[in-house]
C-alpha positions in Angstrom: 18.4 -29.6 -53.4 15.6 -29.5 -56.1 13.3 -28.4 -53.3 15.6 -25.5 -52.4 16.7 -24.3 -55.9 14.1 -22.0 -57.5 11.5 -22.4 -54.8 13.6 -21.0 -51.9 16.7 -19.6 -53.4 17.3 -18.4 -57.0 20.2 -16.8 -58.6 21.0 -14.4 -61.5 24.5 -14.8 -62.8 26.7 -12.1 -64.2 26.7 -13.4 -67.8 23.3 -14.4 -69.0 24.7 -16.5 -71.8 26.1 -18.9 -69.2 22.5 -19.5 -68.0 20.7 -19.6 -71.4 21.0 -22.5 -74.0 21.9 -21.0 -77.4 20.1 -23.7 -79.4 16.7 -23.4 -77.6 14.2 -20.5 -78.0 13.5 -18.1 -75.1 10.0 -19.3 -74.7 11.0 -23.0 -74.5 13.5 -22.2 -71.7 11.1 -20.1 -69.7 8.5 -22.8 -70.0 10.9 -25.4 -68.8 11.7 -23.3 -65.7 8.0 -22.6 -65.0 7.1 -26.3 -65.5 9.5 -27.4 -62.8 7.7 -25.4 -60.1 4.1 -25.5 -61.3 2.0 -28.4 -62.5 1.1 -26.8 -65.8 1.1 -28.3 -69.3 0.2 -27.1 -72.8 -1.6 -23.8 -73.2 -1.5 -23.0 -69.5 2.3 -23.4 -69.3 2.7 -21.1 -72.4 0.5 -18.5 -70.8 2.5 -18.7 -67.6 5.8 -18.2 -69.6 4.2 -15.2 -71.4 3.2 -13.7 -68.1 6.8 -14.1 -66.7 8.2 -12.3 -69.8 5.7 -9.6 -69.4 6.6 -9.2 -65.7 10.2 -8.4 -66.6 9.0 -6.0 -69.3 10.0 -7.9 -72.4 8.3 -6.0 -75.4 5.7 -8.2 -77.2 6.3 -11.4 -75.1 4.6 -13.8 -77.6 7.0 -12.7 -80.3 10.0 -12.5 -78.0 9.4 -16.0 -76.8 10.1 -17.3 -80.4 13.6 -15.5 -80.4 16.9 -17.2 -79.6 19.4 -15.8 -77.0 21.8 -14.4 -79.6 19.0 -12.4 -81.2 18.4 -10.4 -78.0 20.5 -7.6 -76.5 22.4 -8.0 -73.2 19.7 -6.1 -71.3 16.9 -8.3 -72.8 18.9 -11.5 -71.9 19.3 -10.4 -68.3 15.5 -9.8 -68.1 14.9 -13.3 -69.5 17.2 -14.8 -66.8 15.3 -12.8 -64.2 12.0 -14.2 -65.5 13.4 -17.7 -65.1 14.6 -16.9 -61.6 11.2 -15.7 -60.4 9.3 -18.5 -62.0 8.5 -20.2 -58.6 8.8 -17.4 -57.1 11.7 -17.9 -54.6 12.1 -16.4 -51.1 15.7 -15.2 -51.7 17.1 -13.9 -54.9 20.9 -13.6 -55.4 22.0 -11.2 -58.1 25.7 -11.6 -58.9 26.8 -8.5 -60.6 23.9 -8.5 -63.2 24.5 -5.0 -64.4 28.3 -5.3 -65.4 27.8 -5.7 -69.1 25.0 -3.1 -69.4 25.3 0.6 -70.2 24.1 3.3 -67.8 20.6 3.7 -69.3 19.8 0.0 -69.4 21.4 -0.4 -66.0 19.0 2.1 -64.4 16.0 0.4 -66.0 17.1 -3.0 -64.8 17.7 -1.8 -61.3 14.2 -0.4 -61.2 12.9 -3.7 -62.5 14.6 -5.6 -59.7 13.2 -3.3 -57.1 9.7 -3.7 -58.6 10.0 -7.5 -58.6 11.2 -7.5 -55.1 8.2 -5.5 -53.8 5.7 -7.4 -56.0 6.8 -10.9 -54.9 7.9 -9.8 -51.4 11.3 -11.6 -51.7 14.7 -10.9 -50.1 17.6 -10.0 -52.4 21.3 -10.2 -52.1 23.0 -7.9 -54.6 26.7 -8.5 -55.3 28.5 -5.6 -57.0 31.7 -3.6 -57.0 29.7 -0.4 -58.0 29.2 1.7 -54.8 26.7 4.0 -56.7 24.4 1.0 -57.2 24.9 0.0 -53.5 23.8 3.5 -52.4 20.7 3.3 -54.7 19.3 -0.1 -54.3 20.5 -1.6 -51.0 19.3 -1.3 -47.4 22.2 -2.9 -45.6 25.8 -3.3 -46.9 28.4 -5.9 -46.1 31.9 -5.0 -47.3 34.0 -8.1 -48.0 37.7 -8.4 -48.5 39.6 -11.7 -49.1 36.4 -13.7 -48.6 35.7 -12.2 -45.2 33.2 -9.5 -44.1 35.1 -6.5 -42.7 32.2 -4.2 -42.1 28.4 -4.5 -42.1 25.7 -2.0 -41.4 23.1 0.3 -42.9 23.9 2.2 -46.1 23.9 5.6 -44.5 26.2 4.6 -41.7 28.6 2.8 -44.1 28.9 5.7 -46.4 29.2 8.4 -43.8 31.0 7.0 -40.8 34.7 6.2 -41.2 35.3 2.5 -40.6 37.9 -0.1 -41.4 36.4 -0.9 -44.8 38.8 -0.9 -47.8 36.9 1.6 -49.9 37.7 4.3 -47.3 41.4 3.9 -48.0 41.9 2.2 -51.3 45.5 3.4 -51.6 46.5 0.9 -48.9 45.7 -2.1 -51.0 48.6 -3.7 -52.8 47.5 -5.2 -56.2 50.5 -7.4 -56.5 49.8 -11.2 -56.2 50.7 -13.0 -53.0 54.0 -15.0 -53.2 55.3 -17.7 -50.9 57.6 -16.5 -48.1 61.2 -16.4 -49.0 60.8 -16.0 -52.7 61.1 -12.2 -53.0 64.9 -12.1 -52.5 66.0 -14.9 -54.7 67.0 -12.8 -57.6 67.2 -9.0 -58.5 64.0 -9.1 -60.5 61.9 -10.3 -57.6 63.3 -7.6 -55.4 61.9 -4.9 -57.7 58.4 -6.1 -57.0 56.8 -5.4 -53.6 55.6 -8.3 -51.5 51.9 -8.3 -50.4 51.6 -8.6 -46.6 48.6 -10.0 -44.8 47.6 -6.6 -43.4 47.2 -5.0 -46.9 50.1 -2.5 -46.4 52.8 -1.9 -48.9 56.3 -3.1 -48.0 59.3 -1.3 -49.5 61.5 -3.9 -51.3 65.1 -4.4 -50.4 67.6 -2.5 -52.6 70.9 -4.0 -53.8 74.2 -2.7 -52.5 76.9 -1.1 -54.4 78.2 -4.5 -55.6 74.8 -5.4 -56.9 74.2 -8.2 -54.4 71.1 -8.2 -52.2 71.5 -8.2 -48.4 70.7 -11.5 -46.8 67.8 -11.9 -44.4 68.6 -10.4 -41.1 71.7 -8.5 -42.4 70.2 -5.1 -41.6 69.8 -6.0 -38.0 73.2 -7.8 -37.5 76.2 -5.6 -36.8 79.7 -6.8 -37.8 81.9 -7.7 -34.9 85.2 -5.8 -34.6 88.1 -8.2 -34.2 91.2 -7.1 -32.3 94.2 -6.2 -34.5 96.4 -9.1 -35.3 100.3 -9.1 -35.3 100.5 -8.1 -38.9 98.3 -5.0 -38.4 100.1 -4.1 -35.2 103.5 -4.5 -36.9 102.4 -2.1 -39.6 101.3 0.3 -36.9 104.8 0.1 -35.3 103.6 -1.3 -32.0 105.0 -4.8 -32.3 108.6 -5.5 -33.0 109.0 -8.4 -35.4 111.3 -11.2 -34.3 
């Protein structure tokens, strides 16, 4: 796996603080990542780390390398993580929602930086996001996923213009209620007020209690009560049977 991580596949996580050690300086962590993939030591390794920080547009890289993660902003921390990811550089870069914690201005700058790094190092990139505006701006092909499965895949223009079975085309059909085991929605009245989530993603109207407050049992709506013939007592009251 050490031959795959970093050299072939690298990843940028959503929270940069989960990738950076708060007790080590930025330069030390970038030098550690660069030293794993290149046989460099001493001054050559420091120059390589400075070049990586300059590649992700860190202002004044020699001074920024002496800073700690908590002394940088969120956008600067994301750039440092990007510098560590391209230290090899890899053949595939996976970016897992790297712009979630950034404002719009810093977000646009970071997206432009990722595109420049992709063209400069000629690497493939998988960008994971919930923002469709970012998808239309940065991606070439789109794979729409739901419940861990790909429901639609194709070029950006076709996905955004052609009507397909993807969920963003009909978000009102998605039920945000959590899935419950079968048979637990009618155990008490509180559960009946919450709709169950079916497998097809369509809303199901919950069962309503009757006049006496009791919920109908399963299959009660389909079953019809059987009509019994009138007994002797009912017939006697109707005057058709003479009591002995």
